[in-house]
Backbone as JSON Lines, residues from 0, in Angstrom:
{"i":0,"aa":"M","n":[-1.02,241.81,92.42],"ca":[0.25,241.26,92.88],"c":[1.44,242.11,92.42]}
{"i":1,"aa":"V","n":[2.41,242.55,93.38],"ca":[4.0,243.25,92.33],"c":[4.98,242.68,92.72]}
{"i":2,"aa":"T","n":[5.92,242.14,92.08],"ca":[6.72,241.61,91.7],"c":[8.12,242.19,92.31]}
{"i":3,"aa":"M","n":[9.39,242.11,92.75],"ca":[10.51,242.92,93.4],"c":[10.61,243.23,91.63]}
{"i":4,"aa":"N","n":[10.38,243.26,90.58],"ca":[11.35,244.03,90.11],"c":[10.43,245.07,89.31]}
{"i":5,"aa":"G","n":[8.83,244.99,90.55],"ca":[8.04,246.4,90.4],"c":[6.76,246.23,89.28]}
{"i":6,"aa":"S","n":[6.96,244.9,88.22],"ca":[5.48,244.75,88.05],"c":[5.21,243.56,87.78]}
{"i":7,"aa":"S","n":[4.05,243.04,87.24],"ca":[3.14,242.19,87.8],"c":[3.69,241.26,86.91]}
{"i":8,"aa":"R","n":[4.31,240.86,86.02],"ca":[5.02,239.49,85.24],"c":[6.1,239.05,86.23]}
{"i":9,"aa":"P","n":[6.39,237.75,85.52],"ca":[7.67,237.1,86.84],"c":[9.06,237.97,86.29]}
{"i":10,"aa":"A","n":[9.44,238.22,86.95],"ca":[10.96,238.56,87.12],"c":[11.88,237.92,86.2]}
{"i":11,"aa":"T","n":[11.65,238.11,84.36],"ca":[12.82,237.21,83.97],"c":[13.56,237.98,83.11]}
{"i":12,"aa":"D","n":[14.93,237.89,82.52],"ca":[15.54,238.32,81.47],"c":[15.19,237.75,79.97]}
{"i":13,"aa":"V","n":[15.83,238.46,79.09],"ca":[15.27,238.37,78.23],"c":[15.3,236.72,77.42]}
{"i":14,"aa":"A","n":[16.56,236.07,77.83],"ca":[16.74,234.72,77.64],"c":[15.86,233.95,78.62]}
{"i":15,"aa":"G","n":[14.85,234.51,79.54],"ca":[13.63,233.83,79.53],"c":[14.4,232.82,81.06]}
{"i":16,"aa":"V","n":[15.52,233.68,81.5],"ca":[15.89,233.26,83.09],"c":[15.33,233.77,83.84]}
{"i":17,"aa":"S","n":[15.39,233.2,85.05],"ca":[14.39,233.51,86.39],"c":[15.14,234.27,86.74]}
{"i":18,"aa":"D","n":[14.87,235.66,87.46],"ca":[15.4,236.9,88.48],"c":[16.14,235.55,89.28]}
{"i":19,"aa":"P","n":[17.43,235.77,90.42],"ca":[17.97,234.63,91.18],"c":[16.83,235.13,92.76]}
{"i":20,"aa":"V","n":[16.4,236.64,92.32],"ca":[15.64,237.07,93.46],"c":[14.66,235.83,93.82]}
{"i":21,"aa":"V","n":[14.07,235.66,92.63],"ca":[12.58,235.27,92.35],"c":[12.56,233.98,92.93]}
{"i":22,"aa":"S","n":[14.01,233.19,91.83],"ca":[14.34,231.93,92.11],"c":[14.13,231.54,93.8]}
{"i":23,"aa":"D","n":[14.51,232.14,94.74],"ca":[14.68,231.58,95.78],"c":[13.06,231.25,96.7]}
{"i":24,"aa":"V","n":[12.3,231.57,95.88],"ca":[11.29,231.49,96.27],"c":[10.58,230.06,96.29]}
{"i":25,"aa":"P","n":[10.02,229.65,97.56],"ca":[10.06,228.04,97.67],"c":[8.85,227.88,96.78]}
{"i":26,"aa":"G","n":[8.93,226.56,96.37],"ca":[7.73,226.17,95.08],"c":[8.05,225.8,93.97]}
{"i":27,"aa":"R","n":[8.9,227.08,93.66],"ca":[9.17,227.73,92.37],"c":[9.88,227.02,91.6]}
{"i":28,"aa":"R","n":[9.69,226.61,90.24],"ca":[10.61,225.91,89.75],"c":[11.49,226.88,88.49]}
{"i":29,"aa":"E","n":[12.83,226.84,88.42],"ca":[13.9,227.72,87.81],"c":[13.91,226.98,86.84]}
{"i":30,"aa":"A","n":[13.34,227.78,85.53],"ca":[13.51,227.99,83.97],"c":[14.88,227.39,83.49]}
{"i":31,"aa":"P","n":[15.13,226.31,82.44],"ca":[16.41,226.08,82.29],"c":[16.98,226.92,81.26]}
{"i":32,"aa":"R","n":[18.5,226.86,81.68],"ca":[19.09,228.0,80.79],"c":[19.54,227.38,79.94]}
{"i":33,"aa":"P","n":[19.58,228.17,78.85],"ca":[20.2,227.61,77.02],"c":[21.42,227.69,77.31]}
{"i":34,"aa":"D","n":[21.57,226.65,76.72],"ca":[23.16,226.04,76.22],"c":[23.92,227.18,75.57]}
{"i":35,"aa":"P","n":[24.67,227.76,76.44],"ca":[25.71,228.34,75.68],"c":[26.68,228.06,74.34]}
{"i":36,"aa":"E","n":[27.18,226.67,74.65],"ca":[28.21,226.45,73.71],"c":[27.26,226.13,72.02]}
{"i":37,"aa":"V","n":[28.01,226.7,70.92],"ca":[28.26,227.09,70.12],"c":[28.87,225.69,69.15]}
{"i":38,"aa":"V","n":[28.62,225.18,68.48],"ca":[29.06,223.67,68.09],"c":[30.17,224.22,66.72]}
{"i":39,"aa":"A","n":[31.46,223.84,66.66],"ca":[32.92,224.72,66.17],"c":[32.25,225.23,64.86]}
{"i":40,"aa":"R","n":[31.49,223.98,64.23],"ca":[31.38,223.81,62.68],"c":[29.92,223.05,62.57]}
{"i":41,"aa":"A","n":[29.05,223.85,61.6],"ca":[28.23,222.94,61.13],"c":[28.23,221.42,60.6]}
{"i":42,"aa":"K","n":[27.75,220.41,60.23],"ca":[28.08,219.55,60.02],"c":[26.57,219.41,59.32]}
{"i":43,"aa":"R","n":[26.39,218.83,57.93],"ca":[25.72,218.86,56.73],"c":[24.85,217.43,57.56]}
{"i":44,"aa":"R","n":[22.95,217.98,57.2],"ca":[22.74,216.27,57.76],"c":[22.58,215.56,56.07]}
{"i":45,"aa":"R","n":[22.19,214.36,56.51],"ca":[22.38,212.74,55.36],"c":[21.35,212.38,55.77]}
{"i":46,"aa":"F","n":[20.32,212.07,54.7],"ca":[19.06,211.23,54.7],"c":[19.44,209.94,53.73]}
{"i":47,"aa":"T","n":[19.18,209.02,54.88],"ca":[19.03,207.83,53.92],"c":[17.91,207.67,53.31]}
{"i":48,"aa":"G","n":[17.92,206.79,51.9],"ca":[17.21,206.5,51.15],"c":[15.63,205.43,51.86]}
{"i":49,"aa":"E","n":[15.81,205.04,52.99],"ca":[14.57,204.33,53.93],"c":[13.96,205.68,54.51]}
{"i":50,"aa":"Y","n":[14.72,206.45,55.0],"ca":[14.33,207.74,55.71],"c":[13.47,208.61,54.87]}
{"i":51,"aa":"K","n":[13.97,208.82,53.88],"ca":[13.04,209.56,52.85],"c":[11.57,208.99,52.78]}
{"i":52,"aa":"Q","n":[11.94,207.84,52.67],"ca":[10.64,206.76,51.85],"c":[9.77,206.87,52.78]}
{"i":53,"aa":"R","n":[9.89,206.43,53.94],"ca":[9.28,206.54,55.55],"c":[8.2,207.56,55.64]}
{"i":54,"aa":"I","n":[9.37,209.08,55.67],"ca":[8.86,210.66,55.94],"c":[7.56,210.73,54.47]}
{"i":55,"aa":"L","n":[7.99,210.32,53.25],"ca":[7.37,210.49,51.86],"c":[5.88,209.83,52.12]}
{"i":56,"aa":"T","n":[6.2,208.5,53.32],"ca":[4.87,207.42,53.3],"c":[3.7,208.51,53.91]}
{"i":57,"aa":"Q","n":[4.55,209.37,55.46],"ca":[3.56,210.03,56.59],"c":[2.94,210.8,56.16]}
{"i":58,"aa":"T","n":[3.99,211.28,55.17],"ca":[3.33,212.6,54.91],"c":[2.49,212.21,54.0]}
{"i":59,"aa":"D","n":[2.32,211.7,52.36],"ca":[1.24,210.99,51.67],"c":[-0.49,210.49,52.7]}
{"i":60,"aa":"A","n":[0.21,210.06,53.88],"ca":[-0.87,209.94,54.47],"c":[-1.53,210.31,55.43]}
{"i":61,"aa":"A","n":[-0.92,211.6,55.94],"ca":[-1.18,212.57,56.66],"c":[-2.78,213.71,55.83]}
{"i":62,"aa":"K","n":[-4.12,213.73,56.72],"ca":[-5.19,213.69,55.78],"c":[-5.43,215.18,56.38]}
{"i":63,"aa":"G","n":[-5.36,214.84,57.12],"ca":[-5.95,216.45,58.56],"c":[-5.22,217.83,57.84]}
{"i":64,"aa":"S","n":[-5.65,218.94,58.26],"ca":[-4.62,219.96,58.42],"c":[-4.07,220.44,59.11]}
{"i":65,"aa":"G","n":[-3.44,220.76,58.81],"ca":[-1.72,221.07,59.61],"c":[-0.92,219.32,60.14]}
{"i":66,"aa":"D","n":[-1.58,218.09,59.52],"ca":[-0.61,216.82,59.92],"c":[0.92,217.07,58.58]}
{"i":67,"aa":"I","n":[0.7,217.54,57.71],"ca":[2.32,217.4,57.14],"c":[2.79,218.55,57.79]}
{"i":68,"aa":"G","n":[2.85,219.57,58.72],"ca":[3.61,221.14,59.32],"c":[4.15,220.08,60.6]}
{"i":69,"aa":"A","n":[3.3,218.69,61.45],"ca":[3.13,218.61,62.48],"c":[4.82,217.42,62.08]}
{"i":70,"aa":"V","n":[4.51,216.69,61.28],"ca":[5.79,215.47,60.69],"c":[6.67,216.33,60.57]}
{"i":71,"aa":"L","n":[6.6,217.41,59.68],"ca":[8.14,218.48,59.33],"c":[8.47,218.69,60.79]}
{"i":72,"aa":"R","n":[7.68,219.35,61.61],"ca":[8.33,219.83,62.85],"c":[8.82,218.73,63.63]}
{"i":73,"aa":"R","n":[8.13,217.35,63.53],"ca":[8.67,216.41,64.8],"c":[9.98,216.27,63.89]}
{"i":74,"aa":"E","n":[10.1,216.07,62.7],"ca":[11.36,215.56,62.14],"c":[12.33,216.48,62.02]}
{"i":75,"aa":"G","n":[12.68,218.15,62.19],"ca":[13.36,218.94,62.03],"c":[13.29,219.26,60.21]}
{"i":76,"aa":"L","n":[11.83,219.14,59.97],"ca":[13.04,219.53,58.63],"c":[11.71,220.74,57.64]}
{"i":77,"aa":"Y","n":[12.07,220.62,56.61],"ca":[11.55,222.2,55.36],"c":[10.41,221.49,54.57]}
{"i":78,"aa":"S","n":[9.69,222.59,54.43],"ca":[8.77,221.67,53.24],"c":[9.31,221.45,52.3]}
{"i":79,"aa":"S","n":[10.91,222.25,51.59],"ca":[11.72,221.71,50.66],"c":[12.15,220.61,49.89]}
{"i":80,"aa":"H","n":[12.51,219.95,51.48],"ca":[12.7,218.87,51.66],"c":[11.68,217.91,50.8]}
{"i":81,"aa":"L","n":[10.61,217.85,51.64],"ca":[9.15,216.87,50.99],"c":[9.46,217.05,49.14]}
{"i":82,"aa":"T","n":[9.66,218.59,48.65],"ca":[9.99,218.73,47.49],"c":[10.56,218.08,46.3]}
{"i":83,"aa":"K","n":[12.21,218.33,47.32],"ca":[12.91,217.78,46.27],"c":[12.28,216.08,46.49]}
{"i":84,"aa":"W","n":[12.65,215.06,47.28],"ca":[12.09,214.1,47.78],"c":[11.39,213.5,46.99]}
{"i":85,"aa":"R","n":[10.37,214.4,46.63],"ca":[9.17,213.74,45.5],"c":[10.03,213.68,44.35]}
{"i":86,"aa":"R","n":[10.11,214.78,43.85],"ca":[10.91,214.85,42.02],"c":[11.7,213.6,42.69]}
{"i":87,"aa":"E","n":[12.8,213.52,43.46],"ca":[13.39,212.0,43.42],"c":[12.73,211.13,43.61]}
{"i":88,"aa":"R","n":[11.84,210.76,44.27],"ca":[10.59,209.3,44.31],"c":[10.91,209.4,42.78]}
{"i":89,"aa":"V","n":[9.96,210.1,41.93],"ca":[9.56,210.15,40.39],"c":[10.98,209.44,39.53]}
{"i":90,"aa":"D","n":[12.41,209.82,40.07],"ca":[13.09,209.4,39.24],"c":[13.73,207.21,39.28]}
{"i":91,"aa":"G","n":[13.24,207.33,40.9],"ca":[13.38,206.06,40.92],"c":[13.8,205.72,42.36]}
{"i":92,"aa":"I","n":[12.67,204.91,43.31],"ca":[12.38,204.8,44.48],"c":[13.71,205.24,45.61]}
{"i":93,"aa":"L","n":[14.18,203.79,45.67],"ca":[15.35,204.32,46.61],"c":[16.45,204.73,45.51]}
{"i":94,"aa":"D","n":[17.04,204.2,44.79],"ca":[17.98,204.79,43.75],"c":[18.06,206.55,43.73]}
{"i":95,"aa":"G","n":[16.74,207.02,43.45],"ca":[16.62,208.73,43.57],"c":[16.6,209.27,44.61]}
{"i":96,"aa":"L","n":[16.26,208.42,45.98],"ca":[16.36,208.83,47.09],"c":[17.58,208.55,47.72]}
{"i":97,"aa":"A","n":[18.33,207.79,47.35],"ca":[19.82,207.68,47.77],"c":[20.68,208.69,48.05]}
{"i":98,"aa":"P","n":[21.31,209.25,49.25],"ca":[22.53,210.89,48.92],"c":[23.21,210.52,48.02]}
{"i":99,"aa":"Q","n":[23.16,211.95,47.53],"ca":[24.19,212.41,46.34],"c":[25.56,212.67,47.2]}
{"i":100,"aa":"K","n":[26.84,211.92,46.18],"ca":[28.21,213.45,46.58],"c":[27.54,214.61,46.26]}
{"i":101,"aa":"R","n":[27.95,215.72,46.43],"ca":[28.0,216.64,46.48],"c":[29.55,216.95,45.55]}
{"i":102,"aa":"G","n":[29.37,218.31,44.87],"ca":[30.49,218.72,43.85],"c":[31.06,218.75,43.11]}
{"i":103,"aa":"P","n":[31.27,219.23,41.93],"ca":[31.47,218.88,40.28],"c":[31.59,217.56,40.51]}
{"i":104,"aa":"K","n":[31.69,217.02,39.86],"ca":[31.74,215.43,39.14],"c":[33.44,215.26,38.57]}
{"i":105,"aa":"S","n":[33.68,214.46,38.61],"ca":[35.78,214.16,38.36],"c":[35.13,213.89,36.86]}
{"i":106,"aa":"K","n":[36.37,214.66,36.1],"ca":[36.12,214.43,34.56],"c":[37.0,213.3,34.11]}
{"i":107,"aa":"A","n":[38.29,213.38,34.95],"ca":[39.4,212.39,34.94],"c":[38.65,210.74,34.69]}
{"i":108,"aa":"N","n":[39.51,209.88,33.91],"ca":[39.68,208.81,33.66],"c":[40.15,208.02,34.64]}
{"i":109,"aa":"P","n":[39.39,206.97,35.33],"ca":[40.52,206.5,36.38],"c":[41.77,205.56,35.4]}
{"i":110,"aa":"L","n":[41.54,204.94,34.49],"ca":[42.57,203.9,33.97],"c":[43.35,205.03,33.5]}
{"i":111,"aa":"A","n":[43.72,205.94,33.43],"ca":[44.53,207.35,32.86],"c":[45.13,207.28,34.07]}
{"i":112,"aa":"S","n":[45.17,207.6,35.3],"ca":[45.6,207.7,36.34],"c":[46.25,206.4,36.55]}
{"i":113,"aa":"E","n":[45.92,205.45,36.68],"ca":[46.72,203.64,36.73],"c":[47.53,203.76,36.05]}
{"i":114,"aa":"N","n":[46.72,204.29,34.47],"ca":[48.61,204.16,33.42],"c":[49.75,204.86,34.02]}
{"i":115,"aa":"Q","n":[49.34,206.24,34.19],"ca":[50.51,207.15,34.32],"c":[51.43,206.67,35.68]}
{"i":116,"aa":"K","n":[50.66,206.17,36.76],"ca":[51.07,205.16,38.71],"c":[51.88,204.14,37.85]}
{"i":117,"aa":"L","n":[51.79,203.5,36.87],"ca":[52.24,202.57,36.56],"c":[53.77,203.13,35.67]}
{"i":118,"aa":"R","n":[53.51,204.09,34.6],"ca":[54.25,204.4,34.02],"c":[55.62,205.15,34.99]}
{"i":119,"aa":"R","n":[55.6,206.09,36.01],"ca":[55.65,206.14,36.83],"c":[57.31,204.95,37.69]}
{"i":120,"aa":"D","n":[56.17,204.03,37.99],"ca":[56.97,202.72,38.62],"c":[57.73,202.29,37.68]}
{"i":121,"aa":"N","n":[57.56,202.13,36.74],"ca":[58.5,201.43,35.16],"c":[59.42,202.28,35.11]}
{"i":122,"aa":"E","n":[59.63,203.46,35.33],"ca":[60.71,204.8,34.69],"c":[61.82,204.45,35.98]}
{"i":123,"aa":"R","n":[60.84,204.49,37.48],"ca":[62.09,204.14,38.71],"c":[63.06,202.87,38.68]}
{"i":124,"aa":"L","n":[61.89,202.08,38.49],"ca":[62.81,200.4,37.98],"c":[63.86,200.37,37.23]}
{"i":125,"aa":"A","n":[63.36,200.58,36.12],"ca":[64.72,200.85,34.98],"c":[65.48,201.47,35.54]}
{"i":126,"aa":"D","n":[65.5,203.05,36.06],"ca":[66.32,204.07,36.66],"c":[67.06,203.0,37.53]}
{"i":127,"aa":"R","n":[67.23,202.25,38.58],"ca":[67.32,201.15,39.97],"c":[67.97,200.02,38.98]}
{"i":128,"aa":"L","n":[67.6,199.52,37.7],"ca":[68.33,198.54,37.36],"c":[69.67,199.25,36.31]}
{"i":129,"aa":"R","n":[69.86,200.33,36.13],"ca":[70.08,200.44,34.96],"c":[71.42,200.99,36.29]}
{"i":130,"aa":"K","n":[71.14,201.67,37.31],"ca":[72.19,202.0,38.4],"c":[72.72,200.62,38.99]}
{"i":131,"aa":"A","n":[72.59,199.54,39.52],"ca":[72.65,198.06,39.41],"c":[73.93,197.36,38.42]}
{"i":132,"aa":"E","n":[73.37,197.79,36.89],"ca":[74.34,197.26,36.1],"c":[75.56,197.94,36.29]}
{"i":133,"aa":"I","n":[75.3,199.21,36.14],"ca":[77.31,199.9,36.64],"c":[77.71,199.64,37.76]}
{"i":134,"aa":"V","n":[77.1,199.3,38.58],"ca":[77.8,198.46,39.94],"c":[78.4,197.26,39.37]}
{"i":135,"aa":"I","n":[77.55,196.41,39.04],"ca":[77.97,195.01,39.12],"c":[79.47,195.28,38.0]}
{"i":136,"aa":"D","n":[79.38,196.06,36.91],"ca":[80.3,196.42,36.03],"c":[81.1,196.64,36.53]}
{"i":137,"aa":"V","n":[81.61,197.48,37.63],"ca":[82.13,198.15,38.11],"c":[83.41,197.0,38.79]}
{"i":138,"aa":"Q","n":[82.34,196.37,39.67],"ca":[82.33,195.03,40.87],"c":[83.48,194.03,39.78]}
{"i":139,"aa":"K","n":[82.74,194.16,38.21],"ca":[83.73,192.97,37.36],"c":[85.37,193.16,36.94]}
{"i":140,"aa":"K","n":[85.45,194.8,37.0],"ca":[86.38,195.35,36.43],"c":[87.57,195.36,37.56]}
{"i":141,"aa":"V","n":[87.35,195.95,38.77],"ca":[87.95,195.6,40.35],"c":[88.29,194.25,40.02]}
{"i":142,"aa":"A","n":[87.6,193.09,40.34],"ca":[87.85,191.87,40.57],"c":[88.71,191.39,39.33]}
{"i":143,"aa":"M","n":[89.05,191.83,38.07],"ca":[90.09,191.91,37.18],"c":[91.19,192.73,37.62]}
{"i":144,"aa":"L","n":[91.17,193.37,37.8],"ca":[92.25,193.96,38.28],"c":[93.43,193.58,39.4]}
{"i":145,"aa":"L","n":[92.3,192.81,40.22],"ca":[93.25,191.95,41.3],"c":[93.5,190.67,40.8]}
{"i":146,"aa":"G","n":[92.94,190.35,39.97],"ca":[93.13,189.34,39.64],"c":[92.16,188.03,40.27]}
{"i":147,"aa":"R","n":[91.01,188.49,40.98],"ca":[90.46,187.35,40.87],"c":[89.32,187.19,40.3]}
{"i":148,"aa":"P","n":[88.83,185.75,39.9],"ca":[87.71,185.7,39.01],"c":[86.78,185.79,39.58]}
{"i":149,"aa":"F","n":[86.06,186.7,38.48],"ca":[84.35,187.36,38.98],"c":[83.16,186.28,38.86]}
{"i":150,"aa":"P","n":[82.36,185.75,39.68],"ca":[81.61,184.53,38.79],"c":[80.72,185.13,37.61]}
{"i":151,"aa":"E","n":[80.6,184.94,37.05],"ca":[79.81,184.81,35.8],"c":[77.94,184.55,35.91]}
{"i":152,"aa":"T","n":[77.18,185.94,35.49],"ca":[75.86,185.39,36.08],"c":[75.48,185.76,34.7]}
{"i":153,"aa":"E","n":[74.56,184.86,34.32],"ca":[73.42,184.51,33.33],"c":[72.44,185.98,32.72]}
{"i":154,"aa":"E","n":[72.86,186.56,31.54],"ca":[72.25,187.67,31.19],"c":[70.66,187.58,30.9]}
{"i":155,"aa":"L","n":[69.74,188.17,30.98],"ca":[68.77,187.91,30.89],"c":[68.43,188.59,29.22]}
């Protein structure tokens, strides 16, 4: 049997999509087209400790040839995941398997930043107090010049 494209193979393009002429044949199913949408930015997968523990239990229980590979294919994992997770499991069951924050560790002391913030607030408030005292002194002098008594306030 020779098809419309001159060969004995079905008419498909490189991506595996049927030729539109051949897809008009009754009773023939059209191959699904691949999704052309590309994700704008890839997102790193994060696995919970319970998930890692479950996968490690399944792979430890795998006895037959290719069973571990089947688990990895089903879950979309790599053998390097298992190697790392087994090492983490030795360090501590769920603590070692918990997702770790990536990147360099902060060397700054959290108390130092809090102390610096409080110092800035203290300086700002002291400046406002100084300005308020200047305004009060000016109001007292204006009241004395006009001959009006200015109510005395208690000094702290």
